[in-house]
Each structure stands twice: as C-alpha cells, then as structure tokens.
C-alpha positions as CSV (number, residue, x, y, z in Angstrom):
1,M,22.0,-12.1,-0.3
2,K,19.5,-10.0,2.4
3,H,17.1,-9.7,-0.6
4,L,16.8,-13.4,-1.4
5,V,16.3,-14.0,2.6
6,S,13.4,-11.6,3.0
7,A,11.7,-12.9,-0.2
8,A,12.1,-16.6,1.0
9,S,11.0,-15.3,4.6
10,R,7.3,-15.8,3.7
11,A,4.2,-16.1,6.2
12,S,0.7,-17.0,5.6
13,G,-1.6,-14.0,4.5
14,D,1.7,-12.2,2.7
15,S,-0.3,-11.8,-0.3
16,A,-3.7,-11.4,1.0
17,K,-3.0,-7.6,1.0
18,P,0.2,-6.9,-1.3
19,E,0.3,-3.1,-0.7
20,A,0.4,-3.7,3.1
21,L,3.2,-6.2,2.7
22,A,4.8,-3.7,0.3
23,Y,4.4,-1.2,3.1
24,R,6.0,-3.1,5.5
25,I,9.2,-4.8,3.2
26,G,9.2,-2.9,0.0
27,R,7.6,-3.2,-3.2
28,D,10.3,-5.2,-5.0
29,E,10.6,-7.7,-2.1
30,A,6.9,-8.3,-2.1
31,V,6.4,-9.2,-5.5
32,D,9.3,-11.4,-5.0
33,R,7.5,-13.2,-2.0
34,I,4.3,-13.4,-4.0
35,L,6.1,-15.2,-6.8
36,L,7.5,-17.5,-4.2
37,G,4.0,-18.1,-3.2
38,D,1.9,-21.1,-3.6
39,E,-1.2,-19.4,-5.1
40,E,-2.5,-19.9,-8.5
41,P,-0.7,-18.4,-11.2
42,E,-3.7,-16.0,-11.9
43,A,-4.2,-14.7,-8.4
44,M,-0.4,-14.3,-8.2
45,R,-0.5,-12.2,-11.4
46,A,-3.4,-9.9,-9.9
47,R,-1.8,-9.3,-6.6
48,I,1.8,-8.2,-8.6
49,E,-0.5,-6.1,-10.8
50,D,-2.0,-4.4,-7.7
51,L,1.7,-3.1,-7.0
52,R,2.8,-2.3,-10.3
53,D,2.3,1.5,-10.0
54,W,2.0,1.6,-6.1
55,K,4.0,4.0,-4.4
56,R,4.4,3.8,-0.7
57,P,2.2,6.2,1.3
58,R,3.2,8.7,3.9
59,F,2.2,8.3,7.3
60,A,1.6,11.7,8.6
61,L,1.6,11.2,12.2
62,G,4.4,11.1,14.8
63,G,5.2,10.9,18.2
64,G,4.7,14.7,18.9
65,D,1.2,14.4,17.4
66,L,0.4,11.4,20.0
67,I,2.3,13.6,23.2
68,A,-0.1,16.5,22.2
69,M,-3.2,14.3,22.6
70,G,-2.3,13.8,26.3
71,L,0.6,10.8,26.0
72,S,3.6,11.0,28.3
73,P,6.9,10.9,26.6
74,G,8.6,7.3,26.8
75,P,8.3,3.9,25.5
76,V,4.3,4.1,25.3
77,V,4.4,6.8,22.7
78,A,6.4,4.5,20.4
79,R,4.0,1.4,20.7
80,T,1.0,3.7,20.4
81,L,2.2,5.1,17.3
82,Q,3.0,1.3,16.2
83,A,-0.3,0.4,16.8
84,V,-2.0,3.5,15.0
85,Q,0.1,2.7,12.0
86,R,-0.7,-0.9,11.7
87,D,-4.5,0.3,12.0
88,W,-4.0,2.7,9.4
89,I,-2.1,0.0,7.1
90,E,-5.3,-2.2,7.8
91,R,-7.6,0.5,6.7
92,G,-5.9,0.8,3.4
93,F,-3.6,3.9,4.0
94,P,-6.3,6.2,4.7
95,S,-5.3,10.1,3.5
96,D,-7.7,11.9,5.1
97,E,-6.2,13.6,7.9
98,E,-9.1,13.8,10.3
99,E,-9.5,9.9,9.9
100,V,-5.9,9.2,10.9
101,R,-6.2,11.5,14.0
102,T,-9.3,9.4,14.8
103,L,-7.6,6.2,14.8
104,A,-5.1,8.0,16.9
105,R,-7.5,9.4,19.4
106,V,-8.8,5.7,19.8
107,H,-5.0,4.5,20.3
108,V,-4.1,7.2,22.4
109,D,-7.2,6.6,25.0
110,Q,-6.6,3.2,24.9
111,A,-2.9,3.9,26.4
112,L,-4.5,6.6,29.0
113,R,-6.7,3.8,30.2
114,A,-4.2,1.2,30.4
115,S,-1.7,3.6,32.3
116,Q,-4.5,4.2,35.1
C-alpha cells in the first residue's frame, strides 16, 4: 500500500530527471511514478529506459566532513549536508571527490557567513 501511495504522489517535474527521482524514492517507485505520468508513451519509455540498469550512487560526504571544514556541530550541519546533497543530485551525482568537496565548501562558506 505504501508503495502505491508513493507512486501516486506525483509532482511536476518528477520525470524530468528520472535518476534524481530514483535516488530520492527508489528505482521501482520512480518507474511507477513515471508510468502514472501524463507524458507521451515514447518519452515515458525513454525515461524508464534511463533507469533500467541504474544503481543508486553513494554520497561520499558526511557531517564530520563539514565540521572539519569549519561548521559547528548542530542543526546547521544537517541543513548544510542536505543542501550539498541536493546540489550533488542536481549536477548528476558527480563521483569526483574533489568536485563534491568543492560543492561542500561553497555551502559551508554560505552557512558560516549566515551565522555571523
């Protein structure tokens, strides 16, 4: 039942980036949402095909990494980590560690400026 409710909980843009959707809710549920969408069958088929062999990438950054970059432990670490992860997803899950650290540095710097 939970799977059906999730599949039916479509939002605009769900199928625009099927990998991002699959990362957030799981591959099978992403496919279900795409199937329940209102796209043309050929576009729907292409988006589902994008997910056929897709494996969920590992986000290789944690709160400790952000603390090491200068954030104080607490809720700001979780908020900043979520912002970095959203940016990472939006950029297509870059696997280059240096690129991920650069994304993190931008968000950490923003959080530090906001706390002053």
